[in-house]
Structure formats: C-alpha cells, structure tokens
N, C-alpha and C positions, 0 to 999 in steps of 0.2 A: 919645706920639707913634704908637706901635703901634697904639692902641685907635682913634684917629681916622683912622688910614690903613685899618683894617679896615672902619670904619663907611662909608667912601667908596669903595666897590668901582669899579674902572676899566672902564667899559663896553670890551666887545670885539664886533666883528663876524664870525661864523664862517661860510665857506662850507659847502654841504652835505657833502663829503667834504673832508678834509684829511689829508695825511701827517703821521707823527709829526715829522719834521723841520722842516717849516713851522708846525706847531703849537707846537714848541719856541721857535721865532723869534717867532712872534705873542706867547707869552706871556713875552719876553726871558729865556729860559732856555738853557743850553748843553745840547747833545744828550746827551751822556754821562750827566750826572747827572738830566737829565729821564726818560732811558730806565730809570735805576736806579728813578727815583719811580714810575714805571709799572708796574715789577715789583711793588713793594711795594704798590701799589693793587690787586695781583692780575690785571695784563694779562699773559699768558703769551708767550713768544717775539716781543716787540715789537723791531722793527728799525727803523732811521730812515725805511725806506719803508713802513712797515705805513700802511694808509689806516683812519682814522676816520671813522666818520657823524657831523656835525653834532651829534645830541644826545650822543653819547660824548664828543665834543669839549668840548660845553658843561658836561658833568659836571667833565671834568679843569681847564676854566678855573676853575670856581667854586673849585676846591681850591687854586687859586691866588689868590684873592681877586680875580676879575675877575667883571664882570656881562657873561655873554655874550648875543647875541642872533644866533640861527641863520637863515641866509638859505636859507628853504625851496624857493625857485625856483619856487614854487607859482604866483605871478602870470604865469610865462611859459608854464606848461602849459595846457592845456585841462582843463576838469573838466565833468563833468555838471550840469545844474541840480539844485537841491535837489529832493527829492519835493513834489508838489504838497499843499497843506495840505488842500485837501478834494475828494478824487477824485471824489465824486459828481456833484459840477456838471459835469464835463468830459464833453465827447462819448464815446459809446460807440465801441469799434472793433474789428473781427473777432478772435474768439479764435485763439490760436495753437496749433494741434495738432501734437504729434510722435508719428510713428507708430513704436511700438519693438516689439522681440519677437525670436526666434530666426530666424537665417538659415533659408530654405526654408519659414518659416510662413505664406507667402502675402501677407507685406507689399506687396510690389510688386503683385500681381494688384490687391490692394485699392486701392493706390494708383492703379494704372491705370484701374480702374474709377472712381474719384473724378474721376481728371483727364480722363477721357472726358466725364464728365457736365459737367465744368466747360468743356471745348472744346466741345462741343456747345451749352452755353448762350452760349459766345463767338461759335459759329458761325465758327469758323478752321478751316483745316485741321489735320492733326495737330501735334503737339508739334514745334517745331523745334529747342528745345534743351532738356536737361534741366539747372534751374539750382538743382535739389534742394528747391525748394519752391513751390507753387503755390495760386491762391487759387480755391475752389469757391462758385459763387452758388447760394446755395438757392432754391427755388421761392418761398419767401416773402420773397426780395430781401436776406435777409441773407448774409453772407459767411463763410467760415471759410476760415484760412489753414493749410495742411496742410505741415508739415517732413517731408522724407524722410531720416531718419537710418539709414545702412548698419547692417546687423544683426550683423555680426563682432565678436567678443570685442576685435579689435584696434582697433576705432573708439570704444573705450570713452572716452577723452579728449573726443572730439567729442561724444559720447552725454551725458557731464556737461554740455558747454556746453549741448547742446540743451535739458538740463533746464533751464538757466537762462533761457532766452529763451521757454520754453514755458509756456502756461496751462494745459493739460490734455494728458495722455498717453493716447493709445490702445495698449493693451497687446494685440499679436496672440498668440494662441496656436491652434495647428491642433488641430483637434478628434480628428484622428487620431495626434498624436504628443503632446500634452500637454503639462508644465511642462517646460522645458529648461534646463540651466545661464545660457543667455543671457537666457531669461525673466525669471528670477530677478535677475539682473544689472540688466535694465531696471527691475524692480521696485524694485531698490534704489536707482538712481538717482531715481527718481520721488519714493519716500518720502521719501530724504534732501533733495530739493529742495523738499520739501512741495508738491507738484503733485497734483492730484486724478486718479484714474484712470479710465479706462471699460474694460471688458475686451470685446475682440471676438475672438469663437469663430470661425476661418475653417475652410474646407473643410468645412462642414457637409452639403455635397450630397455627400461622398463615404460609400460603403457600409460603411467601418470606423470613422465618427464615433463618439467616445464622448464625447457632449457632457456626461452627469452625471459621468463621471469627472473631465473638465478641471475642472469646479466643485468636486469636493471637493478634488482637487488643490490649487488655488488657496487655499481656505479652510485648508488644512492648512499652505500657506506665509503664512498671515497675511494674506489678501486677504479684507476682509469683504464678501462680496458680497450682492446683494439676496435672493437666494432662501434666505440662511441668515440671514436677519435683520440683515445690513450695511447700507451705502449705496453700495457699488459697483456700479453697472451693468452687467449683462453683455447682450451683443447676439450672437446668431447669426447669422453672415454669410456670403455666398460671394461672392467676388471673380468667381468665372465665371460665376455667373448672375445676379448682383445681387441674391439674396435677402438680404433686413433690411438693405440698406444706408440705404434710407430711415430706418429705424428707429436706425440709427447717427449718422445727420446729425442726425436730430431729437434724439437723446439728448445730442449736441454742444451743438446750440443751447441747449437746457433748461439744461445744466449751465453755460454760459457766461453765460446771463443770471442764474443763481442766483449766479455769481461775480461779474457784472456789471464786465467787463473794461471800462476807460475809460482815455484817454488824451487830452493836449492836440495839438490840430492844428496850433497854431501855435507860435511862438518856435523856438529853435535846436532841429533835430533830432537825435535820439539813434537808436541801433541798434547790430546787432551783424552781425558779418562771419559768414556760415554757410561759405562757401566762396569759394575764389580759385582762377583758373587763367590760364594766358596762350592766347587765343583768336587766330584770326586778325586780328580787329579791333584786338588790342592787350590790355593787361592788364585782366582782368574781375576783379570780386568780386560774390558774391553777399550782399546787405545785407537783413535783416529789419529795417524802420524799428520802432521802440517809441514813439517821441514826436516829434511836431512833422512837419512834412511838408518831404521832397527835392524839389528841382525841378532841371533841368537848369541849370549856371552855378553851382549851389552849391559851396563848397568844404568838404571834411569831411577829418578826421583820422583815422586807425585806427592804433594801436599806432605804428611808427616809420615810418609812410609817410601822404601826404596825396594828395588829388584835388581836381581842379575838374572836377566831373560834366560828363562830354561827352555822355552818352546814359543814360538810365534805360530799362531795358526790362524788361518782364514775362516770365513763364515761356513765353508763347506767341511772342516774340520781337518783339511790338509795342512801339515807343518810346512812353512814357508822357510827359506833362507834368507830372505831379506823384505823390508817393508818399505817402499819407497813413499814420497809424501802423496796424501790424497787415499791412503790405504787403511783400512779398519782392520785390527789384528786381534786376536785374545793372546794376552801374555800370561804366562805361568811364571812363577818364582817370586812373588811377592812376600815380603816378610809379614806385613799386615794388609788387610785390605784398602786400598784408596779410596777415597771419597768421590762420587761420579761428578765431574765438572771440574776437577782440579787440572792444573796443567802438569804436563809430564816433561821433563826436561833431562836430556843424558847427562850423565857423569861421566868426568874423563877416566877417574878411578874409584875403588870401592871407599877409599878413605875419604874422599871429598864427597861421595854419598853421604856417607855415616855423619859427616860433620855437618853437611848441610841439613840432614833430618834432625840432628842434636840442637842445633840451632834454632831450627823451626818449632820444635818442641818448647824449647827454652822459652821462647817467645809467645807460645801459646798459654805455657804455663803462668809466666807473667802477667799475662793480659789477664787470664783468668783469675788470678790471685787478686789482681787488681779490681778487677769486676766483683769479685767475692767480697773483697774489703769495703767497697762502696756499697755494696748490697747491705753489708752486715752494718755499716754506720748507719746506712739509711732505715733498717729495720730497728736499730736501737733508739733511734730520733721517734719512728713512729711509736714504738713502743712507750717511749715515754710520754709521747702525747696522750695514746690511748689508756696508760695509767691515770693521767691527769683527769682525762673526761670520765664520765660516771662509768661504773660497770656495766658494760651492755649485758645483753642476754647470753646465756650459755652456748658455746660453739656448737659445730654439728655433731652428727651423730656417728656411729663406728664406720660408715662407708669410707672415711679415710680423714687424715688430718687437715686441717683446713689452713688455707694461704690468708684468708680474711675472715674475720669474724662475720658468722652468719653464711659464709658460703660454704656449701658440701663438695667436697672433691670426690670422685672415683678415680682409683689409681690403674693403669693400664702398663701392660708389657708388649711391644710391637716387635713382630718378627716377618720378614719377607724373604722373598727368595734372592733379590738384588739389592745393593744399596740405595739406589736411584729410588725403589719402591718404599723402602723404609722411610726414607725422607718424606716421600710423597704422601703416606699413610699417617706419619706423625703431624705432618701439617694439616692433613685433613681433619684429623682427630681434635688438634689444639684449637681449631677453627669452630667446633662446637661448645655447645653449653652456653649459659646464659648468667644473669647476677645472681643466682641462686645455687646452681651447680656447674662445676667444672672438671674436665678431665684433666689427668696429671700423668704423664709419662714419665715412667720410672726408669724403664729400659729399653732400648730398641737395638735391633743388630740384623744383619743378614745371616741366614742360614736356619736350619730346623730348629724346633722347640725343643731345648734340653732339659734333662731332670733338675738342673740348678735353676732354670726359669720357672718351672712349677712349682718347686719350694719356695722361691723368691715370691711368688704370686699368691702363695697360700699364706704365707706369714704378713705379706703386705696388703693382702685382701684386694688383689688386682685381677683384672680380667685380661686375658692375653688375647692378642688379635695376630691371626694368623694368615700371610697373604701370599697366596699363590706358592705355598710349600705342602709338601706331604708331612703328615704327621703320622710317626712310627707309632704301632699299634701298642708297645708298652708304656709310651709317653700318655696316649689318651687314659690307659688304664690308671696309671698314677696321677692324672689329672681328676678322674672320677673320685678316686678315693682320696683325695687331698680337697675335693668339692672346688676345683677350680674350673671357672668357666673359659672356654676357648670359643672366639668367635673365628671361624675358618671361611675363608672367602677368597675367590679369585678376581671380583669385580669391586672395584672402590665404591661405588654407589650401595652395594649391599654393607660394606663394613660402615659407611655412614648409617644408613637406617638402623644397624644393629647397635653401635655405640650411642646413638640419640635414646633409642629403647633403653640401654642401661644405664644411662644418666637419667632417664626420666623414673626409672626405677626408685633411684633416691630421692627425688622430689618429694618435698613434704606435701602430703595430701591436701587438698582443698576441703576445710571442714564449714560447712554451714547448718545452719540450725533451723527446723522448720516448725513453727507453733501449729498444734493441733487443736487446743482449746484453752479459754480463758474464764476463769472464776472469780467472783468478788467475794471477799468475806463481810458478812452481814454482821454476825456476831460470835462469840466465842464461848464454847461451853466446857466447863469443867466435868469431865466424866469419872466417875468412881470406878477403879479398875477392881483394885480389892481394900479390904480395911480402908486406912489412911492414904493410899495412893490415888492421886489423881491425874488425869491428863487431860490437856486442853486440845479439843477438837473444834475446827472452825466449821460454823455454820455458813454456807457459801450458796450464792446463784451462778449458775453457766451463764455467762454472757456471749461466748463465742464458741463455736466448733463444738467437741465432747471431751470430757475428761475421762481417760483411760487409767485404770488402777495400775497399768504395766509400765505406763509412760515416766520418762523422768521429766522433774517439775522444779519451777523456781519461784521464789515468793518475791514480791517486787512491793516496796514500800516507797511512795513518792518518786517512782523511777528508778530507783536503786534495788539492786539485787541482795537480798539480805540471806538467802538460803537458797542451796542448787542440791538437790538430792532425788529421794524415792519416794512415792506415797505407800503408806502404810494400811491405812484402811480408807476405804471408801464406803460410805453408807447411805443407804435412801430410808429415811425413817430409822428402825431398828436394823434394817436388814443389810448384809455386805452383798454389795454389787461390784461389776467388772467395769462399768462404763454408765456415765450418765451424758445426757445429751442437752442440747441448749434450752435455755428456759426453765431447766430443772433446778431443784434445791438438793443439796447433798450435805453431807458432814465428811470432812476431810481431816483426816491426820497424818503426820509427815513422820518420817525416822529421824529421832534425835532433834525435832523442833516444835517448839509449843508457843513461841513467843508472838502468837498472832496478836494481831490488832484489826478492828473493823475498818473497811476501806482498804486493806492489804489486796493485792491482785495475786492470786494463782495461775501460773502460766504451765501447761504441760506442753513439751516440745520433744523434737527428737533431733539426734546428731546425724548429719547426712555426711560420710566421708567420700569424696571422688577422687579417683586418679587423676593426676595432671599428666601432660605429655609436653616434651620441648616442641 
C-alpha cells in the first residue's frame, strides 16, 4: 500500500509566499510536530508565523509526498519583451552617452556647450527646464542623447544605473587636476558595466594644463589610450572656447557606428526612469526610452506606480507627439512618483497596469513583512540574550531612542528636489556616524518641506535636511517657532559637514581631570566649634602644587578614593587663607567628612570637559 501511495504523489498548488502554519494545514500536518520536522530539516528559529517562499514550500511539500505547483503570479506582472533575435535588422537609434567624472572637472561647462549647440539647432530660447538629459543634433543629421549624472561620490547608486542605460561613457578629466578618486570610481562603473569609454580632457585652454601627465595617469590606472597603443580615444576639449568639441561629437558618432546601436521602434515600449520630481504641473519623471515608441495616452508601469501619459516633453519643454528609442522625455500623469532607476514597461491597457502594480505592491509587502518578522525574532533573541547578561549602563540621552545600548542616535528628515537626490542624500547621511553616535532617517521624500514635516520633526526631535529645494517663508517661521533645525544646502559636501556637526553635538564630552595640588595628612586635630560640638581638621603638609580653597578635592587612602567633594576651611595657623603653596603646612576641613587618618592623601583637582568631533 505504502509503495502505491508513494508512486501517486498528491498534487498541491502553493502561493508565492506562505506562512509555516498555513503550509502545515495545507500538508495536513499538526503545527507542533511540523515545526519540529522543519528544525530537523535544518531550518533555524522557525515559528508558525515564519514566511516561506513558494520554492522553499515546494521542497518541503515534496518531503511529505506531495507534487507541488507554485503560483509564480508572473502572469499578473508586466515583463519586458524577450530581446530581439536579430538586432542587425532593426532601425538604428541615437547612442546614449553618459558624462561622468570628478566634481568641478568641467562636466557642466561641457554639457552647457553641447546643450547650446542643441538649442541653437532647434532654434528655441534657452532651456526652460533641466531634465537631466538632452539630445544633440549633429550637422550630419545624426542625433546623440546625453545623460547628465551628478558627479558627487554620493550619486554612486544613480551612476551605477546610469551605466546600465548607457552605450558610451565620456570620462571627463581636468587637464590641470588629472585623475581623482571620483574619476576612478566612474571608470570602475563603466568597466563593470562593460561600456566603452571616450576620455575628454577638459580645461585645455588653462595655462597649467598638463595633458601628457593626464594621459600617463590614465594609462597607469588601466585605461588603454590610443597614444599608448590602446583603443580608448582621447579628445582635448574646452567647454569655454568650444575647442575640440566637434572632434568629441565625431568620435561619439564613429564609436556608435562601430557599436551599431539599434532598437525596435514598434511594439510595447520599454525604458528607464532617470529622475522624478514634483513640479507645479504635477508628478513628473524623466524617462529614457530604450525600445518601442511612447505616445501621449499610453499606459506605463514603473516599479510600484503607473501612469497614463498626459504630456510628453523634451528637454526644451516642447510637447512631443512621440518618443522613439534613445529619446529622453519628461512624462506627466503619474499616480505616485516612480523611483529613479526603475524599469518602465508599457502596458496594453489600464486593467493590466493596475494588476501589475497591485501584484508588485503585494510582493513588496510580503517581503517587508517577512523581513520585519525576521527582525522581530532577531530582536527578541537579542533581548533575551541582553536580559540574561548583566544590566549594562543606562541607554542614551534625549537625542533619540537608541538602536543599541550605549549608542546615541540623531533623527533626520530628508527632503530634496528629486527622488535621485533624496536617495543620494540619505545614503550619504547613513554613512556618517561612529560606534557612539548614529544618524537615523525617519522620513525622506521629494518635494518641499511641509507643515507636517515640521510637526513630525518637533515631536521626534529631528533635524530636517533640505537639499536643493526652496523653503516657503511660512515653513521657515513655523520651524523657528517649533525650534526645528533645518540644514538647507545645494552641495552634498556641505550636507556632510553639517550632519557631522549635528552628530558631534550629541557626542558625550571628553572629561579629564587635572590634579593641581597634593597634601599629606600628618595628624588630625579635633577643634571645638561650640560647647560640646567638635570637628576634625586635618593638619597637612603640601607636597606638590598648591591647594586652593575653591578647588574640588579627593581624599585617597591606600590608593582608594574615600571622599570627593569641596573644601570647607583652609587655615594657616589660625588665619583663613585661600591658597597654600608647596612645602607649607595648613589645616584642611572638608564638607561633610571628618574621618581623617594620618597618611591620607588629599588631592585638589579640576574637571576639564572638551567637546569631541566626528
């Protein structure tokens, strides 16, 4: 019988995520023995609330003789199309070029020059808004799409994404400054994403330009440049005078022809979110279209939000009726702000878009709840361990609740102009701190500071970091009234400095003691104060330094402190004095202490408190 049963495995349908208690019910097992079986199978700390993924649950079900099918739910989600079988037959698209390099190395000047030429070609007025990407039309009629990634170390995460959507990286190195840490960082991203590089040596019009030095530095860091027999092109340019700019554009076109970048301009569109922010017209996101063509009225999904495209705009603020591959466009019509770096996929209809977003939300919630559960279990275990250990010293002061005993936390609320900056600023803040003080970000979002942010900061004792946003006057006033500190900056390095200072403020002070004088008790005199009230006074000789009446004082007996307090009387013979020097003899009476013995040491000291900095 048993053999027959084994051969006929019972089919079972499992969801993507399932709790241990539900799984035991589905497998017709009692929870208690089932959890014991789990432990035997090697699962640690399993409770009835532990959530398994469908794959894990399927393996467990097989152990019990079931034949599982896991609901992947993927039918509800939107997926990109499979890559084309033969890309060479597809129409070509403009190459996407990301400009990377160290801050202050002239990226912006270079971009402005390119942008001017693109604006001049389109014959519009100046750029009305900066959407982080723009298209330059060459005199030959070819187009190039430029992405502008910020140059700070903090925008690392964005830059990694930038390298994903990029065909060519232009690495900007200043001729007067050569290779810097951020230059190497950009290099690392480009090489890890296997993106070809063109080096642009900027500021060549400056007197202290050292072009050969830059080339030598680059080759030392593994860039195989043409002059040294490699295949990386180097162009000397100046964003101010425009020198070498046409060569740079030519090089980009030549390299893109070699790369032969192509994409379908039909079918369901795909792309990437470069940036998103709240504009007066509504929630806006800059999208780089990679495949297909976007048009107003299309439905798109990005991460856990979707949009019916209300308006497509190019970098000059002009409304477009279509956005083919390689085009950066600003899209209005989002339900929620998408996160920078999310993939954008076109949906055939609204129902599908909503279902996909619901599915993604569900997945995120389940993942979140399983993480929270794991964290809760971990906390309970740590608490039990901590309770078992001796009670340590009391936790931190009012600056904020502590995550670990002895660690002080300072709460922050982060607001920035765009989502990418929010992430970058949060990342930068969280990197600061030490084993004694740590930053904790309670809220972060794109957009201006709101009244609720001020109220939240006031109740949670938080500092608001405002990056690249204007602060309305009534908000400033409200913050002053609520005594909420706002750090308002446009440069990430200034944010770092201010956050460090704020964390330094809650660092406990360095307390040190400086001994000013030492006296030895030679004998003890009982002095009659009134009637039968006597008081012991120590007859002492000052061995070192001087004894001041105003100083704090310790009494040491055989190396142990038996009293710490203040001097009540200091006498020389019968006269009250304020200070006695080395080698003199004096009588010392202490506040609330009379238990002197000969050979006790009396030390006067001062407590020195020094501020510490991170």
